[in-house]
N, C-alpha and C positions, 0 to 999 in steps of 0.2 A: 764231312770227315776230312781231316788233314792227312796229306800224304807227303812225306819229306823225300821221296825217291829222287826227284829232280835236284833238290838242294844237295843231297848227299852223293849223288852220282852212282847210286846202287839201289836195288829194290828194297823198299821198307818192308820188313816182315812183321813188325808190331810197333805201335806207338800210342802214346796217351798224353793228354794235356795235364800239366802240373802247375802248382803254385808253391811259393815259398812256405815253409813251416810257419804256422800262426796266421796265415792270410785269411783263412775262413773264420777264425775266431775274431779277428779284427773287423771283418765285414759284418759278421753277426752282431757284434757289440755295438755297431753304429746304426742298427735298424731298430725300429719299433713295429709291433704288430698288434692286431686286435684279437683278443682271445675272449670269447664269451661276452662280447660287448665292452670289454675293458681294454684299455691301452696298456701294453706290457713292454717294458724296455727290452732292447736286444741283449743287454747284459745278463738277463735272466737265464738264457740258454747256457752260456759258458759257466755261470755260477752253478746251475743244477748239475752240468756235466762235471765240474770240479768236485762237487760233493759226492756224486755217484762213483767217480773214478778214484776218489781218495788219494792217499799218499802215493800209490803205485802210479796213478795218472800224472801226478805232479812230478815224480822222478822221471817219467818218460818224457814229459815236456822239457825238462831241463836237459836230458841227454839229446833230444832232437834239436834244442837250441844250440847246444855245443857243436853238433854235427853240421848244423846249417851254416856255421861260419866257414866251413870248408867247401860248402856246396857252391858251384858256380852260380852267379847271379843271372837270372833270366827275366827280370822285371816282375810284374804282378802275375803274369801268365807266361808259361813256357810250354814247350813240347819236347818229350823225350821219344826218340825214334831208334829202333834197332834195325840193322842190316845184318847180313850174314857175318860180317867181320867187325862191325862198329857199333857203338852206342853214342848217340849224338843228342845234344841239348841245344834247342833253338829258342829264340824269343817268338812271341806271337803278337799280332796286332789285330785290331778290329777289321773285319772283312769290309772290302770296298763296297760290295753290294749285298744287302741283306743282313741277316744276323749271323753270329758266330765269329770265329777267329780264323786267321790265315797265318802262315809261317812269316816270321820276320827274318832276323839274321842268325847265323850259326854262332853259337856261343862257344862250344867246345865239342870235341869228339875224342873218344878213347877206343882202343881195341877191346872187343868183347872178351878176349882172353884175359884181360885184367879184372873182369868182374868176378869177385869171389862169392858173393852172397846177395840175394835180393829178397826183401821181405815186404809184403803188403799187409799191414795190420788191418784188422776189421773195423776200425773206428772204435767208438766207445763200447765198453763191455755191456752196458745196459741195452736191451733190445730196441727200445724206442729211440735212444740216441744213436744206435748203430744205423737205423734206417735213415736218419736225418743228418748225419755228420760226415765230415770228410774222413778219408783213410790215409794214414801216413805210409809213404813208400820210401824204403830205405835201401840204398845200394852201397855195399861194401866192396872195396877193391883189394887186390892182392898186396898192395903196399900198405894197407892199414887205414887209408883214408876212406871217407864215406860221403855220400850225398844223401840229403833227406828233403823230401817234398811232401806236399799233400795232394791227394787225388780227390776230385769231386765225387760225391756219392753215386752219381749217375755214370761215372767212367770207370767204376771198379772192374767191369768185365774186360775193358781194354787194358787196364793196369795188370790184370791177371794174365792176359795173353802176353804182354810185354815180359812179365816175370817168367813165364814158362819159356819164352823165346831166349831170354838171357841165361836160363839155367840149362838149356839143352846145348849139347856140343856143337 
């Protein structure tokens, strides 16, 4: 598990690995899988998701794409960390030993007092896709700007802890 305390100079109270909006869709579209002995293109998952989400899902993807333009760039993988006073975004890189990620460079840090709203969506509305999809994490600031990321389905618990930490005084 990553801990950004040393990089930030203050104890980390919550943190989660993040990706830019659309990263998981791009990765999934580039993969093929075996289903029932048949080869299925990775584009099938996003296609099914698009059909199930309908126009509401398409509108949300357009809103997220617009917000992602103002989101600081952290490469393919980043890390959001909260301290008592700040929210920071860092890059990550492959771990030198073993699997996983380690902290890279600090991208930006903002005072927690500037965070107006944090929302962790539940992924797709269909139960099957909810279990196997990423969840959008949106952070809105008091000046009206926003950041949008995707959180891995296995990291939703850490994202919820970050959300609760940012919403508490």
